[in-house]
N, C-alpha and C positions, 0 to 999 in steps of 0.2 A: 564360516559361511562366506561364500564367494559373492562378488558384486552383483551378479545377475539374480541370484536368489534373494539377496537383500533388497534390490530394487523392486522385484516382483512382489515381495511381501509388503513393502511400503506402498506400492501402487494399489494393492488390494485394500489396505487400511484407508488410503486416501479416497478410494471409490466409496467405501462405506461412510466416511465422513461427509462427503459431498451429498450422498443420499439422505443422511440424517439432517444436514443443514437445509436441504430442500424442504423437508416437512416442517422444520422449525421456522424457517423464513415465512412460509405460508401462514402458519398459525400466529406468528408474532404480528405480521402485517394485518391479518384479519382482526386482531385485537385492538388496533388503533381506533380511537374515537372518531365517529363520523365516517363518511364515505364520499366517493366521487359524485354521487347523485346530489348530495347537499351542496357541493361546490358548483355543480352545473346548474342548479336551480336558481342561483343568484343570491343577492344579499337578503331579500325578504322571501324566503322560499315558502311555497304553498305545499302543505302535506300531501295533497293529491298529486301535485306535480312531482314531488320527490318520489312518491310511490311509483308513478308512471316511469320516471327515468330509471329507477332501480329495477323495475321489471324489464325495461328495454335492454339494460346492461347485463341482465342475468344475475344481479346482486341479491335477488330474493330467493334464489335457489338454495337448497340445503348445503351446509358447509362441506360435508363429505362428497357431495356431487361436484361442487366447484373444485375441490382439491383433486379429485380423480381426473377431471377434465384438464386441470392445469398440469398435473404430473404427467399425464399421457402426452400432452403437448411438449413438455420439457424433453421427454424421451425421444420425440421426433425432431427436436431442435426448434420447435415452434414456441416462442415466448409470448404469443398472443398479441393483442393490440391495445394501445393506450385508451383508457376510458374517456379521457378528456379530448385528445386530438384525433383519435381514431387511427393514428399511424402505427405500423408494426413496431413492437418493442425492440426487435432486433435492429431495425433501421434507426431508431432513436439512439440506441446504445452505440451503433457503429458511427453515427455522426459525432457523438460526444467522445468517442474513444481517442481520436487523433490528438487533441490538445492534452489529454491526460497522459497518453503514451509518451508524448514529447517531454512533458514535465518529469514524469517518473523515470523514463529512459535516460534522459540527460543527467538527472540526479544520480542514478546508479552508475552511469558511465564515468562521472567525476568522482563519485564516492569511493570506488574500489582503489584506484591508484593513489588518491590523496590519503586515504586511511592507511594503506600499506606503507607509503612513504613516511608519513608522520610517525607511525608506530615503530617502524624499523629504526628511524633516525633517533627517536627517544630511547629505545632499548639499547642501541649501541653506544649511547652517551648517557647512561643512567646517572641522574643527578645533575645533569648539565642544564643550561638555560632552555634549550628546546624541550627537554624532558619536563621541566617545571612549568613551562608555558603551556604545554599540552594538557597537563593535569589541571592547572588553574582554569584554562579556557573551557575544558570539558565540564568542570563543576559549575562554572558560571553560566554557560549556555543551557545546561540542563534545567536551570531554575527559571528560564524564560519560555513561556508558552509560545507556540508558533504564531498564533494570531497577534500576540503582543509584539513580537519581533517584526512581523509583517507590517503592522500599522506604523511602527517606528521607522522602518525603512521607507515606506511610502511617504510619510510626513517629511523625512529628511531629504532623501534622494529624488523622490518623485514630485514633491510640492515645493519645499523650501529652496532646494538647489536646482530643481528641474533638470537634473542630469539624465534621468531615465523615465520612461512612461510609467505613470502610477497604476494603470490598468491595462488589460488586454483587449479592450473594446475594439481597437483598430486592427486586430489580428495579431497572431503570434509572430514576432520578429526576434532577432537576436537581442535587441535592446529590451524588448518586452519581457523576455525570459530571465534576464539577469536577476531581478529582485525575487521573483517566486522561487527560482532554483536555489538562490542563496538561502532563503528561509528553510527550504526542504533539506539543504545540504549541511547546515551548520551543526545541528545536534548529532546526526549519525556519524559525521566525520570525527567528531570529538570522542564519541563513545566507542566506535569501532577502532579508532587509532589507539585509544587507551587499552582496549582489550588486547590488541596485537602486541602492544608494548609489554604488558604484564606477562602475557603468555610466552613471548619471545625471551624475556629475561629468565623465566623459569627453564625454558628449553635449552638456552645457551649454557646453563649451569649443569645440564644432564651429563652423565659420564660418557655417553657415546659421542657427544659433541666435543668434549674435551679430548677424547681419544682421536677423533678425526683431525682436530687441530694439531695434536702431537705428530700425526702422520703427514702434516703439511697440507691437508685438504681444507677447503673453504668451510668454515663453521656455519656461515649463514645459509649456504646451499643445503646443508644437512638439517639445520634447525627450522628453517622457514616453513616447509610443508606441515610439520607438526604444530607449529605456532598458528598457522592459518586455518587449521581444521575447526577450532571453536569460533573463529571469526566468520567462517562461511555460514555456520548455523545462526550466528548473530545477525548476519546480513539478511537471512530469511525473516527473522523477527523485525528487522528494520523495514523490509518490504511491507509487512503487516502494518507497521506504524505509518509507512509512507502512504498507504491507501487512505488512512484517516487524515493524514496531513494534507494530502492533495485536496480533500474536500474543503478544509479550512482555507488553504491558499487560493483555491479557485473562487471561493466566496469573497475573500478580501480583494483579490486582484481582478475580479469580474472576468474570469476565464470560462468559456462555455464548454466544460468538460464533463466527465462522468460525475464529479462531485456536485456541480451545479444542477445536472439532470436529476440526481438523487434528492437534492434539497427541494427542487420544484415538484418532484413526485410526492414527497412527504406533504408539502403544503397543499397540494391539490387532491390528496388521497387517491392518487392514481396507482392502484394496487398492482396491476400487471407490470408497469414500469419499475415500481419499487421492488417487487419480487424478482424481476429479471436482473436488476442492478445488484441487489443483495446476493443473489446466487452467483453472479459473475465475480463479485469481490471474494466470496467464500471459496469458489473454485480456484481463483488465482492464488489465494492464501495457501490452500492445500497443495497446489502444484509447485509453488515456490519452495515450500517446506520440504516437499518430496525431493526436488532437485538439490536443495541444500544438504539434506541428509545423505543423498547418494554421493555428492561431491566430498562431503566430510569423510564418508566411509572410504572413498578412493584415496584421500590424502593421508588418512590415519586408519587403516583397516582394523576392525575389531575382531576379537577372538570368536 
């Protein structure tokens, strides 16, 4: 199978996955207890007032009718309007996208070279101090949840030593990004570096690499593409984890990104915003996995 056919097949599967997630997201958000009418009615809501707000917002319409209206809007690129603020959902997501994109983008930008550098250095010096350090650090940091590491870093570097800003309330600056990016970077660097190390050790022992070395050719240049193929797919799973990690990090460091918008939408039962964000996360996951599969196929073509 050539690359074009493989990419087309994966794109078709991804389109079906997004369509399935669209229906699942709607049903799951509709199953949440309470709704925006209760939130808007205040602390001591009057049942008549709740019913009036529910009718004004269209929440009293049948489920199938609301789903059809929502799905047709999605097909046109219309995410609807917030039940709480009345703002278009697309505008809310666009405003919150920049901080999240900066966090995730900077994390991935640093993750790839650091992981390759650590993995290759450990594999070429198997059993050495860098190799043992990578293995030990990977095991240690995997046992620490993101929120716990974030709180420790804030307490030490943001409060006790006051070296770095503990929150992002003053806007995203280079100093503000250091702690949240560190939290997002630590675990995936260790896991991806260890994966590259173990895969590269196996590939370096392959007959074709030994033959290339006997011919005086660089063994790393022949071994690295095959060693990176599993790492590329692992990076796709890392992006999936990163979407969840960003929500935690934005909550701890008070960064107004997509994670904060999602948490606010859940608390306010703002279903259009919640559905739009969930669909955005799902589509991003499908797209990233598609790109990773295509890249892995290009690095190590399958029969």
